[in-house]
mmCIF file of the N, C-alpha and C atoms, coordinates in Angstrom:
data_MODEL
# 
_entry.id   MODEL 
# 
loop_
_atom_site.group_PDB 
_atom_site.id 
_atom_site.type_symbol 
_atom_site.label_atom_id 
_atom_site.label_alt_id 
_atom_site.label_comp_id 
_atom_site.label_asym_id 
_atom_site.label_entity_id 
_atom_site.label_seq_id 
_atom_site.pdbx_PDB_ins_code 
_atom_site.Cartn_x 
_atom_site.Cartn_y 
_atom_site.Cartn_z 
_atom_site.occupancy 
_atom_site.B_iso_or_equiv 
_atom_site.pdbx_formal_charge 
_atom_site.auth_seq_id 
_atom_site.auth_comp_id 
_atom_site.auth_asym_id 
_atom_site.auth_atom_id 
_atom_site.pdbx_PDB_model_num 
ATOM 1   N N  . MET A 1 1  ? 0.816  -1.199 0.000   1.00 0.00 ? 1  MET A N  1 
ATOM 2   C CA . MET A 1 1  ? 0.000  0.000  0.000   1.00 0.00 ? 1  MET A CA 1 
ATOM 3   C C  . MET A 1 1  ? 0.857  1.259  0.000   1.00 0.00 ? 1  MET A C  1 
ATOM 4   N N  . ASN A 1 2  ? 1.941  1.242  0.698   1.00 0.00 ? 2  ASN A N  1 
ATOM 5   C CA . ASN A 1 2  ? 2.825  2.391  0.784   1.00 0.00 ? 2  ASN A CA 1 
ATOM 6   C C  . ASN A 1 2  ? 3.383  2.739  -0.594  1.00 0.00 ? 2  ASN A C  1 
ATOM 7   N N  . THR A 1 3  ? 3.703  1.757  -1.391  1.00 0.00 ? 3  THR A N  1 
ATOM 8   C CA . THR A 1 3  ? 4.232  1.968  -2.729  1.00 0.00 ? 3  THR A CA 1 
ATOM 9   C C  . THR A 1 3  ? 3.196  2.663  -3.612  1.00 0.00 ? 3  THR A C  1 
ATOM 10  N N  . LEU A 1 4  ? 1.971  2.249  -3.506  1.00 0.00 ? 4  LEU A N  1 
ATOM 11  C CA . LEU A 1 4  ? 0.899  2.886  -4.289  1.00 0.00 ? 4  LEU A CA 1 
ATOM 12  C C  . LEU A 1 4  ? 0.718  4.339  -3.884  1.00 0.00 ? 4  LEU A C  1 
ATOM 13  N N  . THR A 1 5  ? 0.794  4.626  -2.617  1.00 0.00 ? 5  THR A N  1 
ATOM 14  C CA . THR A 1 5  ? 0.650  5.999  -2.124  1.00 0.00 ? 5  THR A CA 1 
ATOM 15  C C  . THR A 1 5  ? 1.772  6.875  -2.669  1.00 0.00 ? 5  THR A C  1 
ATOM 16  N N  . VAL A 1 6  ? 2.980  6.357  -2.649  1.00 0.00 ? 6  VAL A N  1 
ATOM 17  C CA . VAL A 1 6  ? 4.136  7.107  -3.160  1.00 0.00 ? 6  VAL A CA 1 
ATOM 18  C C  . VAL A 1 6  ? 3.973  7.358  -4.659  1.00 0.00 ? 6  VAL A C  1 
ATOM 19  N N  . LYS A 1 7  ? 3.533  6.343  -5.392  1.00 0.00 ? 7  LYS A N  1 
ATOM 20  C CA . LYS A 1 7  ? 3.330  6.514  -6.832  1.00 0.00 ? 7  LYS A CA 1 
ATOM 21  C C  . LYS A 1 7  ? 2.230  7.525  -7.120  1.00 0.00 ? 7  LYS A C  1 
ATOM 22  N N  . CYS A 1 8  ? 1.182  7.496  -6.337  1.00 0.00 ? 8  CYS A N  1 
ATOM 23  C CA . CYS A 1 8  ? 0.092  8.465  -6.514  1.00 0.00 ? 8  CYS A CA 1 
ATOM 24  C C  . CYS A 1 8  ? 0.574  9.880  -6.218  1.00 0.00 ? 8  CYS A C  1 
ATOM 25  N N  . GLU A 1 9  ? 1.353  10.039 -5.182  1.00 0.00 ? 9  GLU A N  1 
ATOM 26  C CA . GLU A 1 9  ? 1.885  11.364 -4.843  1.00 0.00 ? 9  GLU A CA 1 
ATOM 27  C C  . GLU A 1 9  ? 2.809  11.872 -5.947  1.00 0.00 ? 9  GLU A C  1 
ATOM 28  N N  . CYS A 1 10 ? 3.614  10.949 -6.479  1.00 0.00 ? 10 CYS A N  1 
ATOM 29  C CA . CYS A 1 10 ? 4.523  11.319 -7.570  1.00 0.00 ? 10 CYS A CA 1 
ATOM 30  C C  . CYS A 1 10 ? 3.728  11.738 -8.810  1.00 0.00 ? 10 CYS A C  1 
ATOM 31  N N  . MET A 1 11 ? 2.705  11.001 -9.142  1.00 0.00 ? 11 MET A N  1 
ATOM 32  C CA . MET A 1 11 ? 1.859  11.355 -10.284 1.00 0.00 ? 11 MET A CA 1 
ATOM 33  C C  . MET A 1 11 ? 1.144  12.675 -10.046 1.00 0.00 ? 11 MET A C  1 
ATOM 34  N N  . ASP A 1 12 ? 0.706  12.912 -8.836  1.00 0.00 ? 12 ASP A N  1 
ATOM 35  C CA . ASP A 1 12 ? 0.031  14.156 -8.491  1.00 0.00 ? 12 ASP A CA 1 
ATOM 36  C C  . ASP A 1 12 ? 0.959  15.347 -8.694  1.00 0.00 ? 12 ASP A C  1 
ATOM 37  N N  . LYS A 1 13 ? 2.222  15.201 -8.294  1.00 0.00 ? 13 LYS A N  1 
ATOM 38  C CA . LYS A 1 13 ? 3.205  16.275 -8.492  1.00 0.00 ? 13 LYS A CA 1 
ATOM 39  C C  . LYS A 1 13 ? 3.431  16.534 -9.974  1.00 0.00 ? 13 LYS A C  1 
ATOM 40  N N  . LYS A 1 14 ? 3.540  15.438 -10.742 1.00 0.00 ? 14 LYS A N  1 
ATOM 41  C CA . LYS A 1 14 ? 3.751  15.599 -12.186 1.00 0.00 ? 14 LYS A CA 1 
ATOM 42  C C  . LYS A 1 14 ? 2.567  16.288 -12.842 1.00 0.00 ? 14 LYS A C  1 
ATOM 43  N N  . VAL A 1 15 ? 1.367  15.922 -12.456 1.00 0.00 ? 15 VAL A N  1 
ATOM 44  C CA . VAL A 1 15 ? 0.163  16.561 -12.993 1.00 0.00 ? 15 VAL A CA 1 
ATOM 45  C C  . VAL A 1 15 ? 0.157  18.048 -12.640 1.00 0.00 ? 15 VAL A C  1 
ATOM 46  N N  . SER A 1 16 ? 0.535  18.359 -11.414 1.00 0.00 ? 16 SER A N  1 
ATOM 47  C CA . SER A 1 16 ? 0.587  19.767 -10.995 1.00 0.00 ? 16 SER A CA 1 
ATOM 48  C C  . SER A 1 16 ? 1.608  20.541 -11.813 1.00 0.00 ? 16 SER A C  1 
ATOM 49  N N  . GLN A 1 17 ? 2.761  19.943 -12.064 1.00 0.00 ? 17 GLN A N  1 
ATOM 50  C CA . GLN A 1 17 ? 3.782  20.598 -12.880 1.00 0.00 ? 17 GLN A CA 1 
ATOM 51  C C  . GLN A 1 17 ? 3.289  20.824 -14.305 1.00 0.00 ? 17 GLN A C  1 
ATOM 52  N N  . ILE A 1 18 ? 2.606  19.848 -14.850 1.00 0.00 ? 18 ILE A N  1 
ATOM 53  C CA . ILE A 1 18 ? 2.061  19.979 -16.202 1.00 0.00 ? 18 ILE A CA 1 
ATOM 54  C C  . ILE A 1 18 ? 1.009  21.088 -16.246 1.00 0.00 ? 18 ILE A C  1 
ATOM 55  N N  . GLU A 1 19 ? 0.158  21.162 -15.236 1.00 0.00 ? 19 GLU A N  1 
ATOM 56  C CA . GLU A 1 19 ? -0.855 22.222 -15.187 1.00 0.00 ? 19 GLU A CA 1 
ATOM 57  C C  . GLU A 1 19 ? -0.197 23.591 -15.132 1.00 0.00 ? 19 GLU A C  1 
ATOM 58  N N  . ILE A 1 20 ? 0.863  23.707 -14.360 1.00 0.00 ? 20 ILE A N  1 
ATOM 59  C CA . ILE A 1 20 ? 1.583  24.992 -14.265 1.00 0.00 ? 20 ILE A CA 1 
ATOM 60  C C  . ILE A 1 20 ? 2.160  25.363 -15.629 1.00 0.00 ? 20 ILE A C  1 
ATOM 61  N N  . LYS A 1 21 ? 2.771  24.404 -16.305 1.00 0.00 ? 21 LYS A N  1 
ATOM 62  C CA . LYS A 1 21 ? 3.350  24.672 -17.628 1.00 0.00 ? 21 LYS A CA 1 
ATOM 63  C C  . LYS A 1 21 ? 2.274  25.077 -18.628 1.00 0.00 ? 21 LYS A C  1 
ATOM 64  N N  . ILE A 1 22 ? 1.122  24.427 -18.559 1.00 0.00 ? 22 ILE A N  1 
ATOM 65  C CA . ILE A 1 22 ? 0.022  24.775 -19.464 1.00 0.00 ? 22 ILE A CA 1 
ATOM 66  C C  . ILE A 1 22 ? -0.444 26.209 -19.209 1.00 0.00 ? 22 ILE A C  1 
ATOM 67  N N  . ARG A 1 23 ? -0.572 26.598 -17.937 1.00 0.00 ? 23 ARG A N  1 
ATOM 68  C CA . ARG A 1 23 ? -0.968 27.981 -17.613 1.00 0.00 ? 23 ARG A CA 1 
ATOM 69  C C  . ARG A 1 23 ? 0.057  28.978 -18.134 1.00 0.00 ? 23 ARG A C  1 
ATOM 70  N N  . GLU A 1 24 ? 1.344  28.645 -17.986 1.00 0.00 ? 24 GLU A N  1 
ATOM 71  C CA . GLU A 1 24 ? 2.397  29.535 -18.485 1.00 0.00 ? 24 GLU A CA 1 
ATOM 72  C C  . GLU A 1 24 ? 2.309  29.696 -19.996 1.00 0.00 ? 24 GLU A C  1 
ATOM 73  N N  . ILE A 1 25 ? 2.058  28.598 -20.691 1.00 0.00 ? 25 ILE A N  1 
ATOM 74  C CA . ILE A 1 25 ? 1.923  28.660 -22.152 1.00 0.00 ? 25 ILE A CA 1 
ATOM 75  C C  . ILE A 1 25 ? 0.705  29.508 -22.532 1.00 0.00 ? 25 ILE A C  1 
ATOM 76  N N  . GLU A 1 26 ? -0.402 29.317 -21.844 1.00 0.00 ? 26 GLU A N  1 
ATOM 77  C CA . GLU A 1 26 ? -1.606 30.108 -22.133 1.00 0.00 ? 26 GLU A CA 1 
ATOM 78  C C  . GLU A 1 26 ? -1.346 31.585 -21.911 1.00 0.00 ? 26 GLU A C  1 
ATOM 79  N N  . GLN A 1 27 ? -0.652 31.928 -20.843 1.00 0.00 ? 27 GLN A N  1 
ATOM 80  C CA . GLN A 1 27 ? -0.350 33.335 -20.567 1.00 0.00 ? 27 GLN A CA 1 
ATOM 81  C C  . GLN A 1 27 ? 0.562  33.909 -21.644 1.00 0.00 ? 27 GLN A C  1 
ATOM 82  N N  . SER A 1 28 ? 1.551  33.143 -22.080 1.00 0.00 ? 28 SER A N  1 
ATOM 83  C CA . SER A 1 28 ? 2.452  33.651 -23.114 1.00 0.00 ? 28 SER A CA 1 
ATOM 84  C C  . SER A 1 28 ? 1.706  33.833 -24.433 1.00 0.00 ? 28 SER A C  1 
ATOM 85  N N  . ARG A 1 29 ? 0.749  32.959 -24.723 1.00 0.00 ? 29 ARG A N  1 
ATOM 86  C CA . ARG A 1 29 ? -0.037 33.108 -25.950 1.00 0.00 ? 29 ARG A CA 1 
ATOM 87  C C  . ARG A 1 29 ? -0.905 34.364 -25.886 1.00 0.00 ? 29 ARG A C  1 
ATOM 88  N N  . GLU A 1 30 ? -1.492 34.641 -24.720 1.00 0.00 ? 30 GLU A N  1 
ATOM 89  C CA . GLU A 1 30 ? -2.288 35.855 -24.569 1.00 0.00 ? 30 GLU A CA 1 
ATOM 90  C C  . GLU A 1 30 ? -1.412 37.077 -24.778 1.00 0.00 ? 30 GLU A C  1 
ATOM 91  N N  . TYR A 1 31 ? -0.202 37.045 -24.224 1.00 0.00 ? 31 TYR A N  1 
ATOM 92  C CA . TYR A 1 31 ? 0.729  38.159 -24.390 1.00 0.00 ? 31 TYR A CA 1 
ATOM 93  C C  . TYR A 1 31 ? 1.084  38.343 -25.858 1.00 0.00 ? 31 TYR A C  1 
ATOM 94  N N  . ASP A 1 32 ? 1.364  37.224 -26.555 1.00 0.00 ? 32 ASP A N  1 
ATOM 95  C CA . ASP A 1 32 ? 1.680  37.299 -27.974 1.00 0.00 ? 32 ASP A CA 1 
ATOM 96  C C  . ASP A 1 32 ? 0.508  37.866 -28.768 1.00 0.00 ? 32 ASP A C  1 
ATOM 97  N N  . GLY A 1 33 ? -0.717 37.482 -28.383 1.00 0.00 ? 33 GLY A N  1 
ATOM 98  C CA . GLY A 1 33 ? -1.894 37.983 -29.086 1.00 0.00 ? 33 GLY A CA 1 
ATOM 99  C C  . GLY A 1 33 ? -2.052 39.483 -28.943 1.00 0.00 ? 33 GLY A C  1 
ATOM 100 N N  . THR A 1 34 ? -1.840 40.010 -27.754 1.00 0.00 ? 34 THR A N  1 
ATOM 101 C CA . THR A 1 34 ? -1.950 41.456 -27.570 1.00 0.00 ? 34 THR A CA 1 
ATOM 102 C C  . THR A 1 34 ? -0.801 42.169 -28.258 1.00 0.00 ? 34 THR A C  1 
ATOM 103 N N  . MET A 1 35 ? 0.373  41.541 -28.270 1.00 0.00 ? 35 MET A N  1 
ATOM 104 C CA . MET A 1 35 ? 1.502  42.152 -28.980 1.00 0.00 ? 35 MET A CA 1 
ATOM 105 C C  . MET A 1 35 ? 1.200  42.259 -30.461 1.00 0.00 ? 35 MET A C  1 
ATOM 106 N N  . LEU A 1 36 ? 0.591  41.223 -31.011 1.00 0.00 ? 36 LEU A N  1 
ATOM 107 C CA . LEU A 1 36 ? 0.257  41.230 -32.430 1.00 0.00 ? 36 LEU A CA 1 
ATOM 108 C C  . LEU A 1 36 ? -0.736 42.342 -32.743 1.00 0.00 ? 36 LEU A C  1 
ATOM 109 N N  . GLU A 1 37 ? -1.743 42.513 -31.896 1.00 0.00 ? 37 GLU A N  1 
ATOM 110 C CA . GLU A 1 37 ? -2.716 43.588 -32.094 1.00 0.00 ? 37 GLU A CA 1 
ATOM 111 C C  . GLU A 1 37 ? -2.021 44.950 -32.043 1.00 0.00 ? 37 GLU A C  1 
ATOM 112 N N  . ASN A 1 38 ? -1.127 45.131 -31.085 1.00 0.00 ? 38 ASN A N  1 
ATOM 113 C CA . ASN A 1 38 ? -0.400 46.394 -30.971 1.00 0.00 ? 38 ASN A CA 1 
ATOM 114 C C  . ASN A 1 38 ? 0.483  46.630 -32.189 1.00 0.00 ? 38 ASN A C  1 
ATOM 115 N N  . LEU A 1 39 ? 1.152  45.594 -32.658 1.00 0.00 ? 39 LEU A N  1 
ATOM 116 C CA . LEU A 1 39 ? 2.000  45.739 -33.839 1.00 0.00 ? 39 LEU A CA 1 
ATOM 117 C C  . LEU A 1 39 ? 1.175  46.089 -35.072 1.00 0.00 ? 39 LEU A C  1 
ATOM 118 N N  . ASN A 1 40 ? 0.019  45.461 -35.218 1.00 0.00 ? 40 ASN A N  1 
ATOM 119 C CA . ASN A 1 40 ? -0.853 45.785 -36.354 1.00 0.00 ? 40 ASN A CA 1 
ATOM 120 C C  . ASN A 1 40 ? -1.324 47.228 -36.286 1.00 0.00 ? 40 ASN A C  1 
ATOM 121 N N  . ARG A 1 41 ? -1.677 47.684 -35.095 1.00 0.00 ? 41 ARG A N  1 
ATOM 122 C CA . ARG A 1 41 ? -2.110 49.072 -34.918 1.00 0.00 ? 41 ARG A CA 1 
ATOM 123 C C  . ARG A 1 41 ? -0.974 50.041 -35.258 1.00 0.00 ? 41 ARG A C  1 
ATOM 124 N N  . LYS A 1 42 ? 0.225  49.742 -34.779 1.00 0.00 ? 42 LYS A N  1 
ATOM 125 C CA . LYS A 1 42 ? 1.386  50.595 -35.069 1.00 0.00 ? 42 LYS A CA 1 
ATOM 126 C C  . LYS A 1 42 ? 1.685  50.603 -36.560 1.00 0.00 ? 42 LYS A C  1 
ATOM 127 N N  . GLN A 1 43 ? 1.578  49.446 -37.200 1.00 0.00 ? 43 GLN A N  1 
ATOM 128 C CA . GLN A 1 43 ? 1.828  49.370 -38.636 1.00 0.00 ? 43 GLN A CA 1 
ATOM 129 C C  . GLN A 1 43 ? 0.848  50.253 -39.403 1.00 0.00 ? 43 GLN A C  1 
ATOM 130 N N  . LYS A 1 44 ? -0.421 50.239 -39.015 1.00 0.00 ? 44 LYS A N  1 
ATOM 131 C CA . LYS A 1 44 ? -1.413 51.088 -39.673 1.00 0.00 ? 44 LYS A CA 1 
ATOM 132 C C  . LYS A 1 44 ? -1.096 52.569 -39.454 1.00 0.00 ? 44 LYS A C  1 
ATOM 133 N N  . GLU A 1 45 ? -0.662 52.919 -38.240 1.00 0.00 ? 45 GLU A N  1 
ATOM 134 C CA . GLU A 1 45 ? -0.281 54.307 -37.963 1.00 0.00 ? 45 GLU A CA 1 
ATOM 135 C C  . GLU A 1 45 ? 0.892  54.729 -38.836 1.00 0.00 ? 45 GLU A C  1 
ATOM 136 N N  . ILE A 1 46 ? 1.880  53.843 -38.962 1.00 0.00 ? 46 ILE A N  1 
ATOM 137 C CA . ILE A 1 46 ? 3.049  54.152 -39.781 1.00 0.00 ? 46 ILE A CA 1 
ATOM 138 C C  . ILE A 1 46 ? 2.652  54.331 -41.241 1.00 0.00 ? 46 ILE A C  1 
ATOM 139 N N  . GLU A 1 47 ? 1.793  53.448 -41.738 1.00 0.00 ? 47 GLU A N  1 
ATOM 140 C CA . GLU A 1 47 ? 1.339  53.566 -43.126 1.00 0.00 ? 47 GLU A CA 1 
ATOM 141 C C  . GLU A 1 47 ? 0.573  54.866 -43.343 1.00 0.00 ? 47 GLU A C  1 
ATOM 142 N N  . PHE A 1 48 ? -0.254 55.252 -42.366 1.00 0.00 ? 48 PHE A N  1 
ATOM 143 C CA . PHE A 1 48 ? -1.004 56.508 -42.466 1.00 0.00 ? 48 PHE A CA 1 
ATOM 144 C C  . PHE A 1 48 ? -0.049 57.702 -42.499 1.00 0.00 ? 48 PHE A C  1 
ATOM 145 N N  . LEU A 1 49 ? 0.917  57.698 -41.581 1.00 0.00 ? 49 LEU A N  1 
ATOM 146 C CA . LEU A 1 49 ? 1.867  58.811 -41.526 1.00 0.00 ? 49 LEU A CA 1 
ATOM 147 C C  . LEU A 1 49 ? 2.745  58.861 -42.774 1.00 0.00 ? 49 LEU A C  1 
ATOM 148 N N  . THR A 1 50 ? 3.100  57.699 -43.299 1.00 0.00 ? 50 THR A N  1 
ATOM 149 C CA . THR A 1 50 ? 3.888  57.658 -44.532 1.00 0.00 ? 50 THR A CA 1 
ATOM 150 C C  . THR A 1 50 ? 3.095  58.270 -45.681 1.00 0.00 ? 50 THR A C  1 
ATOM 151 N N  . GLY A 1 51 ? 1.825  57.951 -45.750 1.00 0.00 ? 51 GLY A N  1 
ATOM 152 C CA . GLY A 1 51 ? 0.968  58.539 -46.783 1.00 0.00 ? 51 GLY A CA 1 
ATOM 153 C C  . GLY A 1 51 ? 0.891  60.050 -46.651 1.00 0.00 ? 51 GLY A C  1 
ATOM 154 N N  . ARG A 1 52 ? 0.766  60.539 -45.426 1.00 0.00 ? 52 ARG A N  1 
ATOM 155 C CA . ARG A 1 52 ? 0.709  61.987 -45.210 1.00 0.00 ? 52 ARG A CA 1 
ATOM 156 C C  . ARG A 1 52 ? 2.020  62.650 -45.599 1.00 0.00 ? 52 ARG A C  1 
ATOM 157 N N  . LEU A 1 53 ? 3.137  61.993 -45.278 1.00 0.00 ? 53 LEU A N  1 
ATOM 158 C CA . LEU A 1 53 ? 4.438  62.553 -45.653 1.00 0.00 ? 53 LEU A CA 1 
ATOM 159 C C  . LEU A 1 53 ? 4.590  62.629 -47.168 1.00 0.00 ? 53 LEU A C  1 
ATOM 160 N N  . LYS A 1 54 ? 4.116  61.604 -47.859 1.00 0.00 ? 54 LYS A N  1 
ATOM 161 C CA . LYS A 1 54 ? 4.187  61.621 -49.324 1.00 0.00 ? 54 LYS A CA 1 
ATOM 162 C C  . LYS A 1 54 ? 3.317  62.735 -49.893 1.00 0.00 ? 54 LYS A C  1 
ATOM 163 N N  . ASP A 1 55 ? 2.146  62.949 -49.291 1.00 0.00 ? 55 ASP A N  1 
ATOM 164 C CA . ASP A 1 55 ? 1.283  64.046 -49.728 1.00 0.00 ? 55 ASP A CA 1 
ATOM 165 C C  . ASP A 1 55 ? 1.977  65.387 -49.544 1.00 0.00 ? 55 ASP A C  1 
ATOM 166 N N  . HIS A 1 56 ? 2.595  65.571 -48.388 1.00 0.00 ? 56 HIS A N  1 
ATOM 167 C CA . HIS A 1 56 ? 3.315  66.824 -48.120 1.00 0.00 ? 56 HIS A CA 1 
ATOM 168 C C  . HIS A 1 56 ? 4.493  66.987 -49.074 1.00 0.00 ? 56 HIS A C  1 
ATOM 169 N N  . GLU A 1 57 ? 5.151  65.894 -49.383 1.00 0.00 ? 57 GLU A N  1 
ATOM 170 C CA . GLU A 1 57 ? 6.280  65.955 -50.312 1.00 0.00 ? 57 GLU A CA 1 
ATOM 171 C C  . GLU A 1 57 ? 5.809  66.401 -51.696 1.00 0.00 ? 57 GLU A C  1 
ATOM 172 N N  . ARG A 1 58 ? 4.664  65.878 -52.148 1.00 0.00 ? 58 ARG A N  1 
ATOM 173 C CA . ARG A 1 58 ? 4.118  66.287 -53.448 1.00 0.00 ? 58 ARG A CA 1 
ATOM 174 C C  . ARG A 1 58 ? 3.746  67.767 -53.439 1.00 0.00 ? 58 ARG A C  1 
ATOM 175 N N  . LEU A 1 59 ? 3.130  68.231 -52.345 1.00 0.00 ? 59 LEU A N  1 
ATOM 176 C CA . LEU A 1 59 ? 2.788  69.651 -52.248 1.00 0.00 ? 59 LEU A CA 1 
ATOM 177 C C  . LEU A 1 59 ? 4.029  70.529 -52.280 1.00 0.00 ? 59 LEU A C  1 
ATOM 178 N N  . MET A 1 60 ? 5.052  70.105 -51.560 1.00 0.00 ? 60 MET A N  1 
ATOM 179 C CA . MET A 1 60 ? 6.300  70.886 -51.550 1.00 0.00 ? 60 MET A CA 1 
ATOM 180 C C  . MET A 1 60 ? 6.928  70.904 -52.944 1.00 0.00 ? 60 MET A C  1 
ATOM 181 N N  . GLN A 1 61 ? 6.860  69.785 -53.645 1.00 0.00 ? 61 GLN A N  1 
ATOM 182 C CA . GLN A 1 61 ? 7.422  69.707 -54.993 1.00 0.00 ? 61 GLN A CA 1 
ATOM 183 C C  . GLN A 1 61 ? 6.696  70.677 -55.923 1.00 0.00 ? 61 GLN A C  1 
ATOM 184 N N  . HIS A 1 62 ? 5.358  70.757 -55.791 1.00 0.00 ? 62 HIS A N  1 
ATOM 185 C CA . HIS A 1 62 ? 4.583  71.699 -56.609 1.00 0.00 ? 62 HIS A CA 1 
ATOM 186 C C  . HIS A 1 62 ? 4.956  73.139 -56.267 1.00 0.00 ? 62 HIS A C  1 
ATOM 187 N N  . GLU A 1 63 ? 5.149  73.443 -55.003 1.00 0.00 ? 63 GLU A N  1 
ATOM 188 C CA . GLU A 1 63 ? 5.530  74.789 -54.594 1.00 0.00 ? 63 GLU A CA 1 
ATOM 189 C C  . GLU A 1 63 ? 6.902  75.147 -55.139 1.00 0.00 ? 63 GLU A C  1 
ATOM 190 N N  . VAL A 1 64 ? 7.834  74.202 -55.113 1.00 0.00 ? 64 VAL A N  1 
ATOM 191 C CA . VAL A 1 64 ? 9.175  74.438 -55.656 1.00 0.00 ? 64 VAL A CA 1 
ATOM 192 C C  . VAL A 1 64 ? 9.090  74.666 -57.167 1.00 0.00 ? 64 VAL A C  1 
ATOM 193 N N  . THR A 1 65 ? 8.258  73.886 -57.806 1.00 0.00 ? 65 THR A N  1 
ATOM 194 C CA . THR A 1 65 ? 8.070  74.036 -59.255 1.00 0.00 ? 65 THR A CA 1 
ATOM 195 C C  . THR A 1 65 ? 7.489  75.427 -59.565 1.00 0.00 ? 65 THR A C  1 
ATOM 196 N N  . ASP A 1 66 ? 6.490  75.848 -58.774 1.00 0.00 ? 66 ASP A N  1 
ATOM 197 C CA . ASP A 1 66 ? 5.897  77.168 -58.975 1.00 0.00 ? 66 ASP A CA 1 
ATOM 198 C C  . ASP A 1 66 ? 6.918  78.271 -58.748 1.00 0.00 ? 66 ASP A C  1 
ATOM 199 N N  . LEU A 1 67 ? 7.775  78.112 -57.769 1.00 0.00 ? 67 LEU A N  1 
ATOM 200 C CA . LEU A 1 67 ? 8.801  79.116 -57.489 1.00 0.00 ? 67 LEU A CA 1 
ATOM 201 C C  . LEU A 1 67 ? 9.832  79.175 -58.614 1.00 0.00 ? 67 LEU A C  1 
ATOM 202 N N  . ASN A 1 68 ? 10.120 78.054 -59.226 1.00 0.00 ? 68 ASN A N  1 
ATOM 203 C CA . ASN A 1 68 ? 11.103 78.023 -60.309 1.00 0.00 ? 68 ASN A CA 1 
ATOM 204 C C  . ASN A 1 68 ? 10.559 78.678 -61.573 1.00 0.00 ? 68 ASN A C  1 
ATOM 205 N N  . CYS A 1 69 ? 9.250  78.685 -61.722 1.00 0.00 ? 69 CYS A N  1 
ATOM 206 C CA . CYS A 1 69 ? 8.644  79.276 -62.917 1.00 0.00 ? 69 CYS A CA 1 
ATOM 207 C C  . CYS A 1 69 ? 8.585  80.741 -62.770 1.00 0.00 ? 69 CYS A C  1 
# 
């Protein structure tokens, strides 16, 4: 009987360790998911600002052209 108790305790510890690892993996996945959302948002902001810079560059080019004429 003592051997069975020891084996059960050992299995219980292993199950607990596995549960902890699963929780850690779930937390890291949640973190990765929010990071991805933030990166997508930043990418859209960068694309928007790049578009605005190109618009300003075209306006400046027209002004330079007008000044040269």
